[in-house]
C-alpha positions as CSV (number, residue, x, y, z in Angstrom):
1,X,21.1,-24.7,24.0
2,X,20.7,-22.0,21.3
3,X,17.8,-23.7,19.6
4,X,15.9,-23.7,22.7
5,X,17.1,-19.9,23.4
6,X,16.1,-18.7,20.4
7,X,12.4,-20.9,20.5
8,X,12.2,-19.2,23.9
9,X,12.6,-15.6,22.4
10,X,10.6,-16.1,19.2
11,X,7.8,-17.7,21.5
12,X,8.0,-16.3,24.9
13,X,6.3,-12.9,26.5
14,X,9.5,-11.7,27.5
15,X,11.0,-12.0,23.9
16,X,8.0,-10.4,22.3
17,X,8.1,-7.6,25.2
18,X,11.4,-7.1,23.6
19,X,10.9,-6.5,20.3
20,X,8.0,-4.6,20.6
21,X,9.5,-2.1,23.3
22,X,12.0,-1.4,20.2
23,X,8.6,0.3,17.9
24,X,8.1,2.0,21.0
25,X,4.8,-0.4,22.4
26,X,4.3,-1.5,26.0
27,X,3.5,-4.8,25.8
28,X,1.8,-6.6,28.9
29,X,1.9,-9.5,30.1
30,X,-2.0,-9.8,30.0
31,X,-2.6,-8.2,26.6
32,X,-0.1,-11.7,25.6
33,X,-2.1,-14.2,27.0
34,X,-5.7,-12.7,26.0
35,X,-4.4,-12.4,22.4
36,X,-3.3,-16.8,22.8
37,X,-6.8,-17.5,23.8
38,X,-8.6,-15.3,21.4
39,X,-6.5,-17.3,18.7
40,X,-7.2,-20.3,20.0
41,X,-11.1,-19.3,20.1
42,X,-10.6,-18.8,16.8
43,X,-8.8,-22.0,15.4
44,X,-11.3,-23.8,17.4
45,X,-14.2,-22.1,15.8
46,X,-13.0,-22.8,12.7
47,X,-12.3,-26.6,13.4
48,X,-16.0,-27.1,14.8
49,X,-17.0,-25.1,10.8
50,X,-15.3,-27.2,9.2
51,X,-15.7,-30.8,11.6
52,X,-11.9,-31.2,12.2
53,X,-10.7,-33.8,14.5
54,X,-9.0,-32.9,17.7
55,X,-5.6,-33.9,16.3
56,X,-6.4,-32.1,12.9
57,X,-7.3,-28.8,15.2
58,X,-4.1,-29.1,16.8
59,X,-1.9,-29.2,13.7
60,X,-4.1,-26.0,12.5
61,X,-2.9,-24.0,15.8
62,X,-0.1,-25.0,16.2
63,X,0.8,-24.0,12.5
64,X,-1.2,-20.5,13.8
65,X,1.2,-20.4,17.2
66,X,4.0,-20.4,14.6
67,X,3.0,-17.1,13.1
68,X,1.4,-15.4,15.6
69,X,4.6,-13.9,16.7
70,X,5.7,-13.0,13.8
71,X,2.4,-11.1,12.8
72,X,2.3,-9.4,16.5
73,X,5.4,-7.9,16.0
74,X,4.6,-6.7,11.9
75,X,1.6,-4.9,12.9
76,X,3.6,-3.1,15.6
77,X,6.3,-2.7,13.0
78,X,4.2,-0.9,10.4
79,X,3.0,1.2,13.7
80,X,5.8,2.6,14.0
81,X,7.3,3.4,10.7
82,X,4.2,5.3,9.9
83,X,4.7,7.2,13.5
84,X,8.5,7.9,12.5
85,X,6.9,9.0,8.8
86,X,5.0,11.0,10.4
87,X,7.0,12.2,12.7
88,X,10.3,13.1,9.4
89,X,6.6,14.4,7.4
90,X,5.9,17.2,9.9
91,X,9.6,17.7,10.9
92,X,10.5,18.9,7.4
93,X,7.6,20.9,6.5
94,X,7.7,23.0,10.2
95,X,11.3,23.9,9.5
96,X,11.0,24.8,5.6
97,X,7.9,26.8,6.8
98,X,10.4,28.8,9.7
99,X,13.3,29.3,7.4
100,X,11.6,30.6,5.3
101,X,10.1,33.5,7.6
102,X,13.4,33.5,9.0
103,X,17.1,31.9,8.2
104,X,17.7,30.7,11.4
105,X,18.2,27.3,12.3
106,X,18.0,28.0,15.8
107,X,14.7,29.4,15.2
108,X,13.4,27.0,13.3
109,X,14.1,24.6,15.8
110,X,12.4,25.8,18.6
111,X,9.6,26.2,16.0
112,X,9.4,22.6,15.1
113,X,10.1,21.7,18.6
114,X,6.4,23.0,19.7
115,X,4.9,21.1,17.4
116,X,6.6,17.7,17.3
117,X,6.1,15.1,20.0
118,X,7.6,11.9,21.1
119,X,11.1,11.0,20.0
120,X,11.1,13.2,17.6
121,X,10.6,15.8,19.8
122,X,13.5,14.3,22.1
123,X,16.4,14.8,19.1
124,X,15.0,18.2,17.9
125,X,15.7,19.0,22.0
126,X,19.1,17.5,21.4
127,X,19.5,19.3,18.5
128,X,18.9,23.0,20.6
129,X,20.8,21.5,23.0
130,X,24.2,21.2,21.0
131,X,23.5,24.3,19.0
132,X,23.0,26.6,22.4
133,X,26.4,24.8,23.9
134,X,28.3,23.4,21.8
135,X,31.4,25.2,20.2
136,X,33.9,25.0,16.8
137,X,33.6,25.4,13.5
138,X,31.1,22.3,12.5
139,X,28.2,23.5,15.5
140,X,25.3,23.2,12.6
141,X,26.6,20.1,11.8
142,X,27.4,18.4,14.9
143,X,23.6,19.5,16.1
144,X,21.5,18.9,13.2
145,X,23.4,15.1,13.0
146,X,21.5,14.0,16.0
147,X,18.1,13.9,13.7
148,X,19.6,12.6,10.9
149,X,21.3,9.6,12.6
150,X,17.7,8.5,14.2
151,X,15.7,9.6,11.0
152,X,17.7,8.0,8.4
153,X,15.8,10.3,5.1
154,X,17.4,11.8,2.2
155,X,15.7,14.7,2.4
156,X,16.7,15.5,6.3
157,X,20.0,15.6,5.1
158,X,19.8,17.5,2.0
159,X,17.5,20.2,3.9
160,X,20.4,20.3,6.5
161,X,22.8,21.2,4.4
162,X,21.2,23.6,2.4
163,X,20.2,25.6,5.7
164,X,24.0,25.1,6.6
165,X,24.7,26.7,3.7
166,X,22.4,29.5,4.2
167,X,23.1,30.4,7.5
168,X,26.9,30.5,7.5
169,X,27.5,32.2,4.0
170,X,24.2,33.8,3.3
171,X,22.4,33.8,-0.2
172,X,19.4,33.1,-2.6
173,X,17.2,30.6,-0.6
174,X,13.5,31.6,-1.2
175,X,13.5,29.9,-4.7
176,X,15.4,26.8,-3.6
177,X,13.2,26.7,-0.3
178,X,10.1,26.5,-2.3
179,X,11.2,23.6,-4.3
180,X,11.9,21.8,-1.3
181,X,8.3,22.6,0.5
182,X,7.1,21.4,-3.2
183,X,8.8,17.9,-3.1
184,X,8.2,17.1,0.7
185,X,3.8,17.9,-0.5
186,X,4.4,16.0,-3.5
187,X,6.2,12.5,-1.2
188,X,3.4,13.4,1.6
189,X,1.0,13.1,-0.9
190,X,2.2,10.2,-2.3
191,X,3.3,8.1,0.5
192,X,-0.1,8.8,2.7
193,X,-1.9,7.6,-0.7
194,X,0.2,4.5,-0.9
195,X,-0.1,3.6,3.2
196,X,-4.2,4.4,3.0
197,X,-4.5,2.3,-0.1
198,X,-2.2,-1.0,1.4
199,X,-4.2,-0.8,4.3
200,X,-7.2,-1.0,2.4
201,X,-6.2,-4.4,0.3
202,X,-4.8,-6.2,3.4
203,X,-8.1,-5.9,5.2
204,X,-9.8,-7.1,1.7
205,X,-7.5,-9.8,1.6
206,X,-8.5,-10.6,5.1
207,X,-12.4,-10.5,5.0
208,X,-11.3,-13.1,1.8
209,X,-10.0,-15.2,3.4
210,X,-12.8,-15.1,6.4
211,X,-15.2,-15.8,3.7
212,X,-12.9,-18.7,2.0
213,X,-12.8,-20.5,5.3
214,X,-16.8,-20.1,5.8
215,X,-17.4,-21.4,1.6
216,X,-15.0,-24.3,2.9
217,X,-17.8,-25.6,4.8
218,X,-20.1,-25.9,2.0
219,X,-19.9,-29.2,1.8
220,X,-21.0,-30.1,5.3
221,X,-23.6,-27.8,5.2
222,X,-25.3,-29.9,2.2
223,X,-24.6,-33.1,3.8
224,X,-26.2,-31.6,6.3
225,X,-29.3,-30.1,4.4
226,X,-30.0,-33.8,2.7
227,X,-29.6,-35.5,5.7
228,X,-32.4,-34.1,7.4
229,X,-34.4,-33.2,4.4
230,X,-34.6,-36.7,2.3
231,X,-32.8,-38.9,4.9
232,X,-29.5,-39.5,2.8
233,X,-26.8,-40.0,5.4
234,X,-23.5,-39.2,3.1
235,X,-21.2,-37.6,5.5
236,X,-17.7,-37.4,4.4
237,X,-16.2,-35.1,8.0
238,X,-15.3,-38.7,9.2
239,X,-13.4,-39.1,5.6
240,X,-9.6,-39.2,6.2
241,X,-9.0,-37.3,2.9
242,X,-11.8,-34.9,3.8
243,X,-9.9,-34.5,7.3
244,X,-6.8,-33.9,5.5
245,X,-7.7,-31.5,2.8
246,X,-9.7,-29.4,5.5
247,X,-6.9,-29.3,7.5
248,X,-4.3,-27.9,4.3
249,X,-6.9,-25.5,3.6
250,X,-7.3,-24.2,6.8
251,X,-2.9,-24.6,7.3
252,X,-2.3,-22.8,3.8
253,X,-5.4,-20.0,4.5
254,X,-2.8,-19.4,8.0
255,X,0.4,-19.5,6.1
256,X,-1.2,-16.7,3.1
257,X,-2.7,-14.6,5.7
258,X,0.5,-14.4,7.6
259,X,2.3,-13.9,3.9
260,X,0.4,-10.6,3.1
261,X,1.0,-9.3,6.7
262,X,4.6,-9.5,7.0
263,X,6.1,-9.1,3.1
264,X,4.3,-6.2,2.8
265,X,5.4,-4.5,5.4
266,X,7.8,-1.0,4.9
267,X,10.4,1.8,6.1
268,X,8.5,4.5,4.4
269,X,11.7,6.7,4.9
270,X,14.3,4.2,3.5
271,X,13.8,4.4,0.0
272,X,17.7,4.1,-1.0
273,X,19.3,0.9,-1.6
274,X,22.4,0.5,0.5
275,X,25.7,1.1,-1.5
276,X,26.9,-2.8,-1.5
277,X,24.2,-3.7,-3.5
278,X,24.4,-0.8,-6.0
279,X,28.5,-1.5,-6.6
280,X,27.4,-5.6,-7.2
281,X,24.8,-4.5,-9.6
282,X,26.9,-2.2,-11.0
283,X,29.7,-4.9,-11.7
284,X,26.8,-6.6,-13.3
285,X,25.9,-3.6,-15.9
286,X,29.1,-3.6,-16.9
287,X,30.3,-7.0,-17.4
288,X,26.6,-7.2,-19.6
289,X,27.8,-4.1,-21.6
290,X,31.4,-5.4,-22.0
291,X,29.8,-9.0,-23.6
292,X,27.3,-6.8,-24.9
293,X,24.6,-8.9,-23.9
294,X,23.0,-6.1,-21.6
295,X,19.4,-6.3,-22.5
296,X,19.8,-10.6,-22.5
297,X,18.1,-12.5,-19.8
298,X,15.6,-11.7,-16.8
299,X,19.2,-11.1,-14.5
300,X,20.5,-8.1,-17.0
301,X,16.8,-6.6,-17.3
302,X,16.2,-6.4,-13.2
303,X,19.7,-5.4,-12.7
304,X,18.5,-2.2,-15.4
305,X,15.5,-1.9,-13.6
306,X,17.0,-1.3,-9.9
307,X,19.7,0.7,-11.3
308,X,17.4,3.3,-12.7
309,X,15.3,3.6,-9.5
310,X,18.8,4.6,-7.7
311,X,19.7,6.7,-10.1
312,X,15.7,8.5,-9.8
313,X,16.4,8.8,-6.2
314,X,19.7,10.4,-6.2
315,X,20.1,12.3,-9.1
316,X,18.0,15.2,-7.9
317,X,19.8,15.4,-4.4
318,X,23.0,15.7,-6.7
319,X,21.6,18.4,-8.5
320,X,20.4,19.9,-5.2
321,X,24.6,19.9,-4.2
322,X,25.1,21.6,-7.8
323,X,23.0,24.7,-6.5
324,X,24.3,24.5,-3.0
325,X,28.1,24.6,-4.3
326,X,26.8,27.1,-7.7
327,X,26.4,29.9,-4.3
328,X,30.3,30.5,-4.6
329,X,31.5,28.5,-7.2
330,X,31.5,28.9,-11.2
331,X,29.7,24.8,-12.9
332,X,32.2,23.0,-13.2
333,X,33.9,23.9,-9.9
334,X,29.9,23.3,-8.5
335,X,30.4,19.8,-10.2
336,X,34.0,18.5,-9.1
337,X,33.0,19.9,-5.3
338,X,29.7,17.5,-5.6
339,X,31.7,14.7,-6.2
340,X,31.9,14.2,-2.6
341,X,28.5,13.3,-1.7
342,X,28.0,12.2,-4.8
343,X,25.3,8.6,-4.6
344,X,27.5,5.2,-5.5
345,X,25.3,4.6,-8.7
346,X,26.5,8.5,-10.0
347,X,30.2,7.6,-8.6
348,X,32.5,6.4,-11.5
349,X,30.1,8.1,-14.4
350,X,31.0,11.2,-12.9
351,X,34.4,11.1,-12.3
352,X,34.5,10.3,-16.6
353,X,32.9,13.7,-16.5
354,X,34.5,15.8,-14.5
355,X,38.1,14.1,-16.3
356,X,36.9,15.5,-19.4
357,X,35.6,18.8,-19.1
358,X,38.8,19.4,-17.1
359,X,40.8,18.2,-20.7
360,X,38.1,20.7,-23.0
361,X,35.6,22.9,-21.0
362,X,34.0,24.3,-24.1
363,X,33.5,20.5,-25.3
364,X,29.5,19.3,-25.3
365,X,30.4,16.0,-25.9
366,X,30.9,15.0,-21.9
367,X,27.7,16.4,-21.4
368,X,26.0,13.5,-23.4
369,X,28.1,11.0,-22.2
370,X,27.3,11.9,-18.4
371,X,25.3,8.8,-17.5
372,X,24.8,7.5,-20.5
373,X,25.0,4.0,-19.7
374,X,22.1,3.9,-18.2
375,X,19.9,5.1,-20.9
376,X,17.5,6.8,-18.8
377,X,15.6,9.7,-21.1
378,X,14.5,11.8,-18.7
379,X,17.7,12.3,-17.1
380,X,19.9,12.5,-19.8
381,X,17.6,15.7,-21.2
382,X,18.8,16.9,-17.5
383,X,22.5,16.2,-17.7
384,X,22.2,18.6,-20.9
385,X,20.6,21.3,-19.9
386,X,23.5,22.1,-17.8
387,X,25.7,22.4,-20.5
388,X,24.0,25.9,-20.9
389,X,24.1,27.3,-17.6
390,X,27.7,27.8,-17.4
391,X,27.7,30.9,-19.5
392,X,24.8,32.5,-17.0
393,X,25.3,34.8,-14.1
394,X,24.8,33.7,-10.4
395,X,20.8,35.2,-10.3
396,X,20.0,33.5,-13.6
397,X,21.9,29.8,-13.3
398,X,20.1,30.1,-9.5
399,X,17.0,31.0,-10.8
400,X,17.4,28.0,-13.3
401,X,19.6,25.0,-11.7
402,X,16.2,25.3,-9.2
403,X,13.9,24.4,-12.2
404,X,16.1,21.7,-13.1
405,X,15.7,20.4,-9.8
406,X,11.7,21.3,-9.9
407,X,11.5,19.6,-12.9
408,X,13.5,16.1,-11.7
409,X,11.3,16.3,-8.8
410,X,8.5,15.9,-10.3
411,X,9.9,13.1,-12.8
412,X,10.7,11.5,-9.3
413,X,7.4,12.0,-8.0
414,X,5.6,10.7,-11.1
415,X,8.1,7.9,-11.6
416,X,7.5,6.8,-7.8
417,X,3.5,7.4,-8.3
418,X,3.8,4.3,-11.0
419,X,6.1,2.1,-9.0
420,X,3.7,2.5,-6.1
421,X,0.6,1.5,-8.8
422,X,2.2,-1.5,-10.1
423,X,3.2,-2.7,-6.3
424,X,-0.8,-2.0,-4.9
425,X,-1.9,-3.9,-8.7
426,X,0.5,-6.9,-7.4
427,X,-1.3,-6.6,-3.9
428,X,-4.9,-6.4,-5.4
429,X,-4.1,-9.9,-7.3
430,X,-3.5,-12.0,-3.2
431,X,-7.3,-10.9,-3.5
432,X,-8.3,-13.5,-5.7
433,X,-6.2,-16.0,-4.5
434,X,-8.3,-17.5,-1.3
435,X,-11.0,-17.7,-4.2
436,X,-8.6,-20.3,-6.2
437,X,-8.1,-22.1,-2.7
438,X,-12.2,-22.6,-1.5
439,X,-12.1,-23.8,-5.0
440,X,-10.2,-26.3,-5.2
441,X,-11.4,-27.4,-1.8
442,X,-15.0,-27.6,-2.9
443,X,-14.2,-29.2,-5.9
444,X,-12.2,-32.1,-3.8
445,X,-15.6,-32.0,-1.1
446,X,-17.6,-32.6,-4.0
447,X,-15.9,-35.0,-5.7
448,X,-16.5,-36.9,-1.9
449,X,-20.0,-36.5,-1.9
450,X,-20.5,-38.1,-5.3
451,X,-18.4,-40.6,-4.5
452,X,-19.9,-41.3,-0.8
453,X,-23.4,-41.5,-2.6
454,X,-22.6,-43.5,-5.4
């Protein structure tokens, strides 16, 4: 019974409609039927092109039918995630612009409400209502939590904490908002460019698969030409081996297309990993360090790379929390205060750092040891500069810490750009796989043609 319900939810119209409605799209029964009819026409056309028998065409159609719901869900999921990213990008920019002009959260929300739409507009309206009618010490946090909960994005939470700090306690904010804006601009430029290039690669892969299916019928075309030009009837269309090869080729092409569409779907807002995943990798790293096998084996290198990614994501946000705390506290107190919101990847190292500077505040060694186990030179260099900030006054310290944050945002942007380039390179490699499929099929078909001729 459970299996039957699962199949019904996966293939049935109501199951597809329910899932697509979660992505904000209404998928009518008429569109679903038209899609199925179109799918049947495409498969039938391909079967006729390859001269597949009806039972072979039916196998291909069943394969396509199994893949179709997942392709459909992925298509609308991608549209949903892209819309969410555009909402957040517009929200962050407008909130920063408005807050720079006048540091009032209510006014920033009001301005942002005017330029948003859809679910973001609803969330901003709820935040405005909470701010207007709510009360208590945490009214700003409660109001902005509507947006933070619905859009799980680190940059939104960081911006909100800074705005609340300025709203409640005052202080310098122009330099920090400028750094925020530069980071959001770089982030938007990088993500929009990656989205565009990924769509181009997916389009090229789809075109490549279609072309490979047309090319795979070359053996049928050759036998047809030979029949009507030289009278040689060496058709292989009725050969059981040809039917098997062509069916397998068609099925693999459909599965490969499904893989390229489903595997490369992304949540553009969720860049950080789950805490339980990071905790597990930290345990593995510690075990490798104890046994002095840190860089040995694929597993150790993979863990090290993932933790470096987590550190790049978390370090700049930790520095931003330091900057917030420096508004009212000296450096060592600001570092201690940051422990509560510290990313889990830094937690243990930060605890050791805090204990060390409490024992000897003037000792430079803790600054060199902090995060040293990850051996990321860029971040280690930034940590060491903290040592020189302890003797600065608040004005100079604010300026220097913002310079540090700007440098680390740039460092993170370069790192993410390189990672995106590597990801695209792997995607582009997939463009050549249909060529391998069709080459293998054409080779086998030629062997059959020659065998029939001989």
